N, C-alpha and C positions, 0 to 999 in steps of 0.2 A: 220608732223604730230602735229596734236591739239592735244595736251595727255588731254584726259579724267580724270575731277576732280570729287571729293566728299568734301563732307565738314568734314570727319573724320580723329581724327589726330591721329598720329602715334602711340601712346599706347593702344587707343581702339582697332586699324587695326591689331596691332600686338598678342593682345590677342584673337581676333574675329578668327584668321587663327589659332594660337596655338590652339584655343577649337577644330574646324573643324579637324585638323590635328587628334586633339586625340580622338574626336569620330572616324572619320576614321579608326585611329587605332584598337580602342579596338572591332571595327565591322568586321574588317577586321583578325583581330586573333582571334576572336571568329569563322569566316566559316574558316578559316586555321587549325584549332584545331578539328572541324566537320570534315571535309575531310580526317584528320590524323585515327580520332579514328574512321570515320563510322559510326556517329552520327546524329540525327536530327538537324539541317535541311539539312544536306547534302544527307541524305539518299532521301527526298522529293524533288524532281524537283521543284516542286511549291511552294517553300519555298526557297527554297539556291537559285533558280536562281532570284527572285527578290529582294534579300536581296544583292545578289551581287552588281548587280544593281545600287542599291540603296548606297550599300557602295562607289562604283566608281565614279556615277553620280552626288550625292549628293553634295560632295566637289566642284567637279569643275562648279557645276555651280554658287555655293556661290564663285570660283575664279572670273568666267567671266563675272559677274557684277560686277565687281571690279569698272564701272562709276557711279555707284548706291548709293546713301547714306546706310550708314550699314543697317538699320532697313529692308530698300529695299531689302538687298541684300540676309536678310533670308530669306525675305518672296520668295524670287526668287527660291533659292537651296529649299525651301519645297516644293514650286510647281515641280522643277524640281524631287524630289523624288519622289512626287506623280505621277508623268508622269515614269519615272523608274521603279516604281513598277508594275502599271501596265501593260508595256511593255513585265517587266521581269514574270510578273503573266499570262501574256499569251503563251512566249515562254517555261514557265516550267511544264505547263498545256499541250504542243502539244510535247514533249518530244517522241522519240519513247521508250523508256525504257528496247531495247533491248540487250540482253549481247555481239552484235558484235561491241555496241557504247561504251559499258563498262569500264572507266578506273578506277582501285584501288575498282573492289565492286560497284562504286557507278552507280544510275543509268540513270546517261547523259553522255555526252563526255564534253569535255573543248571547244569547239566551240558554245554549246548549250548557253554560256554566256557570252563569249567573242565576237562573235560576234556581238551581240546586243549591248553589250557593247561599242564594237568601231563604231558601226555605227551610234546610238545613241549620240554619243561623237560627233560626227562629226555634227549633227544637232543641237544639242547647241550650237557648236561652231558659226554657224549660228546665232540661234533666238535670243539666253539670250542676246548679244549686243546688237539687238534691242529694247528687251523689257527694258536692264536697261538704254537706252539714251531717251527711249520714253516719249514726254511729250505731257499731255492731249489729247491722244490715237491716237499721231502722231510721228512719226520717221522721223526725218531727215536723208539723204541721209549719207550726211557728218560725220555727229556723229558716226552713224554706222559703217561707215568703220572704222574711225578710234580707236573706240573703238573695233573691228575685229581685226585691226593691232594690236594695243595694248595687246590684248588676248594673240595671238601669241608666242609674245615678252614674255609676262609673265608667261605664263606657259613654251618658252625654258630658262627663268634664272631663274625658279623653277628649273627643270630639271639639271640645267648647275651644279648648288648648291649642290644638292643632288649625281649626279657624282663626284663633288671634295669630297665630305664627305667620298661615299665609295673607292675613290681614296687613301684617305689620311686613312682612317682604315684596308683597303686590305694591305697597304704597311709597315704600321706600324706592324700587325699582319706578314707579313711577318720579319721585325727586331728581333720582339720579337721571334719567332721562331727559330730565327739563335742561341740564350741562352739558346734554350729550355725552353721555357718559351712558351707553346702555349695557352695560355689561352684565351686571344683578338681572336685567328682565332675561337677556341670553341664558346666563346660568338656569333662573327657574325655568325656563322651558326644555332644558334638559334633561331626559329620563337617569340619567345617571347623578342629578341631584336632587328632583323631587320627588323620586320614588322613595330612598332609604331616608330623607329629610320627615316626610310625613310617616312613615313606619315607625321610626324614632320617636322623632314626637308625640305621636299619640300614644307610644309604648308610655312614654315619660309621663304625659300627662293621666292615662291609667295610675303610674305606680303612686303619682299625688295625692290622687281618689282613695289608694290604697293606707297608705300612712298617714295621712292626714285628716283623718273619719270625722273631724269636728266640721268641714266643708258639705261632705256625706249626709248629717245628720239636719245641718243647716237647711240642704235643699230640700231633703225629704219633709219636715216639716212644713218650708213655705207650699209645696208643690201639694203636700194634704190637705194644707189651709185653702188654695184655691179651689180643689177639686170638691171640698165639702162645701164650696158657695156656687159653683157649678153645675153640682149635679141634683139639687131640686129643682135646679129649672129644667135641664133636659127631661126629669120624668115627668114633671107637668107638660110640656112638650110632649113627649112620648105617649105620655093618655089624652091628652088632645086633639094628636092625631091619629090614633087608634079610632077616639071617638066619630070624626068625623066621616069611617068610615058607615055609621049608623044612617046619614043625610045622605051621602052621596054614592055610599059602593065603592069598591076596590076596581068598578073597571076603569075610571082616569089613570089609575096607578100602572096599572099594566098594561096599558095604550103607550108610555113611554119607553117599555123595553129598557129599562133601566131598572124596574120596582126589587128586582132581585140584590143587586148592588145596592143599592139605598139603603133598603132595608137591615141588609146585613151590618151594611158600616153601620146605621145607627146605633145596631144591637148593642156592636163590639164597642162602640162609645161608651155606650151606659155599662156593659159588664167593667171598662176601666174605670169608669168614672167610681162605681159601684167599690172595688177594690182599694184603687187609689185614695179616697176619703177614707173608708174605715180600715185599711190594715190589712184587707182579706179576711176584715168583717172578726180581727181579733181586739182592735179598742173598743173603747168605752162609745157608744154613741154620743156625739155633739147633740143633737138637735132636741127641741120639746119634743115629751111623748106622741104627743097629737102627729106630731111629724116625721117621728119613725115610723110611726105605722104608717102612716100617709106616703112614704115612700117605699115601704116592704113592700104595700097593698101594688105600688105603682108597677112595679116589677112582673107583674101578672102581664101588662100589656105585650111584653118580649114574645110569650106564645102566641098569638096572631100575628106577630112581624114575621115571625120565623115560619109560621106556616103559610103566608100568604107569599116570602121570600119561596118556600120552597114551591108553593103552585106555580109562582112566575117562569122558576128553573123547568118544573115539567114543559110547561108552555113552548118555549123555546127549544125544548131537548124534543117534545113531538114534532115541531114543525122543523127544525135545523139538525136534528139529530145530537148524538154525544161530542163535546168537542174537547181539549184538553181542560179551556176555562173552566166551562162547564161541569167537568169534574172535579175542579178544586173549589167552585161554588159550592157543590154539595159538600165537600168535608167542610167547609168553613160553615154551613148552613147545622151541618150534624153537632159540630161542637158548640154554634150557639144554642140549639135545641137544649145540649145536656147543662149548660149554665142557665137557659131559661125555666126547665122543669124544674132543677133544684131550687131555684129561687122562688120558683111559684110552691112550691113544694116548703119551702121557710118561711113563705107569709102567710101559708095556712096554719102549720105549726106557732106561729107567732100568736095569731086567731085563736088557735087551740088553748095558750096560757103557756106556751114553752117559750124558753128563753131566747130574747132577743139574737136575730142570724145565728141559729145554735145550728142552720145547716150550711152555712155559707162555707166554710172552711171545708165541709167533706166536698160541696159541692164542685168550688176551685181545686180539689186534687183531684177526683174522678174526672174533668174536664180535662185538668192539665195529661192523665195520663192516657185520655183517648185524643187528644190532640198529636202527644209524642209518638203512640202507637201509629197512627194516623199517617202521620208524614214518613218515617219511615217502610210503612208498608208501599206508600204511592211511591218514594222515592227509591226503593228499592228493586223495584220491582215486580215484586208480591203482585199487587195492584197497579199496574202502568198504565196512566193516562191515555197516556199515547197508546197503546195497542186497544186499550178498548173502544178509544174515538174512531182507530180507523175498522177495526172489524165493523163497528156501526155505520160509519159511514159510507164502506164497503156494500152493507147490505142493503144501505138506502140506492145506492147508486146502481145494484143491480136487480132493485126492485122497480128502475125507470121510474123516478118519480117527478121528475120533472128534468131541474139542470143539471147536467155533466159537468158543467167547468166548475163550479164554485167544490164541489165534494173532490174533486181529482186535482185541483188545487191545494186542496187542504194537505192533500194526502202527500203532497212534494215539499209542504213548506213546515206543516206542524205535527208529521208521523212519525218522524224520526226512523229508526230503517226498517221499522214495522208499515209503514206509508211507502218507503221503497220497494218492498217485497212486494205487496203489493200492486205497484204501479210496472213492476215488472211482470207480475204473472197478467193483468190486464194487457198489456203491450204485446204478451207472447200467445195470448189468448186461451190460455190454460182451460185444460178440458172442468177444473172442477167449478167454473162459471159457468157452466154448461151453454157456452157459446159467449163470445163478447160480441158484441158489435162491432163495424171496423172504423165509424167514426171514435168510440171510447177507445179501441186501439189506437189511433191517431193521437187522441187528446193524452194518452198514458206514454206514447213515447215522447211527445212533445213536452211534459212534464218532467220527464227523463235527459231530455237533451240539456245542453248548456246553454246560457242566455243567446250567445252569437248565433246558435244553430236555430233556436228556436227565435229566435228575431229572423233570419234569412227566411224559417221556413213560411213564418206570419206572413213577411211581404211579400213574396213568389205569389201565395194563395190568394193576398190582396190585388195584385195586379191582373192575376187572371177574372176576377168577378167583372160582372155585367154593371153597365152603373145607366140608372135610368134621373130623370125620363130621358128620351131615345137624343142624343147628342152629346149628355154634359159628360164632362171628365171631371173626373177626379181628383183633387189639387195632389201631386208626389209630398210634400209636406203632411196631409192629412193621412196618407197611407204609412208614411213614416210613423204618427202617433198613434194609430190602429194598431200598427206591430208593434209597436214599443208595448202598448195596452195589454197586446193578447187576445184582442175582439175576436179574433178571425175563429179561432177556436177548432170546430171539425167543419169547416163550409168547405164547398165547392161550387163549382160555377151555377152548377145547377139549384143549389137548396140556398143557396145566398145571394146578395146583393148589395151593391151601395147605392142610394138613395139622397138623389136633392130636395129637400123637402120644398114646399112652397114657398114664398117668402113672407105672405101673411100670418105663420104658422109662427115663428123664430127667429125671423129679421133673414137677411139674403145670405145666402152661400153658407146654409144649412145641410148637413149631411148626417146620413142613420143608418149602420151597417144592419141590413134586417135577413133575416134568415126563416123559412117557412116551417121549421119545427124549432119552437120558443125554446129547448134545452139549449141549441146550437151555440148561442150565443152566450156572452158574458151576462152571468146572473137571470137568463132567462128573457130579458129585455133588450131592447136597442135604447142605445145612449146616444143623445143628438148631438152633433161636434161642431166648434161652429172658431175660426181663427180667432185669435187677441187682437189688441192697435198693433202687437210688435210683431205679430203672424206667427204667435206659436199655438198651437189647437189645441181645443181642450174639449172634454164633454161639459155642455151646461144645459141638458135638460135627457131626458127619457121617452121614451114609446113603449108604451102597458104590451103585454102578450094578451092582454083580456079586453075583450072591446065591450060597450053596454049597447046591449039593445032597446027596444023603444022604450019598455020598462026600467029600463035603468039596472038591467039584471045583467051581471059580468057573464060573459060567454067566451071561448078560447077564441084569439081573434087571430093568432100570429100567420096561420097560411093566410086567410080571407085578406089580410093588409098585404101580404106577401102578392097573392096572385093579382088585386087592384091595384097595385104599383107596377106590375109587371103589364098588366093592361091599360095601364093611365085611367084606371074608374076611381082616382082620391079626389074628395073635394074635401074642402075648409067648412068647418063649420062657422056660419059667419059669429061676428063678436057679439057678447064678450066673451064668449071661450074660445075661442080659435082654436079648436080641436079639428081632429080629424074625422073624415068618414068615409070608411070602405065597405063594401060589401053586406051592406046593411046593420053594421057596428057602428058606434064612436068611438075615438081613441083619445083621452085626455090628456092632454102632450100636459108635462109636468119639467117645469123651470126651474132652473138653476141661478138662481141670482134674476136679475131685473134683464130683460130680451129687449131688442131693439123694437118700437113701436110698440110694447105693452104700455099698460096703466099702470 
């Protein structure tokens, strides 16, 4: 690795880094105090979120520009701060402000500022080194990639120094506590100490990495060597995994419901190993020719991996609609697809007689550009994942596809200001929806209310529900648990009931909240509740909304089970199933954990 250099001397470097750490510490402590006291700017997301991003990312921009002269680094840090303020202001203005998201009486949740900070930080890791090494408007790939690698080691060294500092502090505090001198432990717990200490020690660790280049070179050599050992193993395992699809297909993988995440994670790991072991395709290959050719060809498996990941993601979107996580997952899949396609073309070029890894640098540069542009579009509001997902969830909700509570809960918790506006329109029966059912209006108003009001309304609804079989009483602790869980949904006395299940199904004193409409209870089904050893009530099973007929075919069964319970026509299927029979349908009881009397 050609270590990036700059003309600054160690003394100005150290002072600049300490000043950066001190400014970060001052702003971090001010934000910490306002959140504890519930004072401005913590009471105003449009002020707090951009200030938090400024505090976290402007110093990061200064550190990541280590390949540039000191004055240019300051300018880059100011530019990063401006971008952070702009992105933070947008996210601060678009938080939902609903109490369901509030923490410590603040009108926002931690994800409202931590998520954009982390994702924008990843974009800065890619973009800032390019700006730092640019000369006359052009960026040399080798200089950019070396700066990227150096920054990774620089931040790792800063984190290592900070970790060692706190290891010493906590160890010393434990020693002093042994002799009844708790002052050091008490000092560590005070924000006035741990916040500035962390920022200053980290900045000092980074300055050591910038001024003492030998450490970075040593770490790079070791990391490259280790990745060079692991990369062939990862490639062989990837080929074997894809080859296994020829024998058992991809259905077992899709049934895990984590296929997209696992496949994309392995693809990301493979891309990192390829670039770490070869310095982004710049170093001479260190393997025998046959192994180099095999490894290059082995990267072709990234294409089917990405294809199956996109297919699995599409299945989830088709079933449950767009969410913020799925939109970000699609973005990651697109970036990995760029890598996979470029590396596949590189393998074909090598087989055609071109130089080894001839297309790897170009592929990395294009993928980096796609990643940075995509992050700015998604974070900057041009393609806001919250807005896209809210529009899709509202469309699914108005299509009356079944469950109502989960989409409305999503609008409240994940939709930001777009979800809040949609809920307000639903609650007000906005004409744009062409008539909102009363139950759906109730759910929307419930989601817009604060937690205490919501719990009181749920409790009032639950107390008014009939309990079956005749003569049974719902324990007050059960009603409290149901109210906390929000299971009443849009229930009314003539559409919902509380049922004490036969003891042979899940043991004595097992209850379920049933609705005649499958979509009225949470998740479209009924949870089975039982009290634990300490008297706390928890869901320990569930009843499906689909029953099985004589041919074991699924049939809508919510109304059949509801009517059978009211009329006392529910029977238990003999062991070993211990299921329920009602209205000519069988309802398999799903048990969570071990229930009384189960084998």
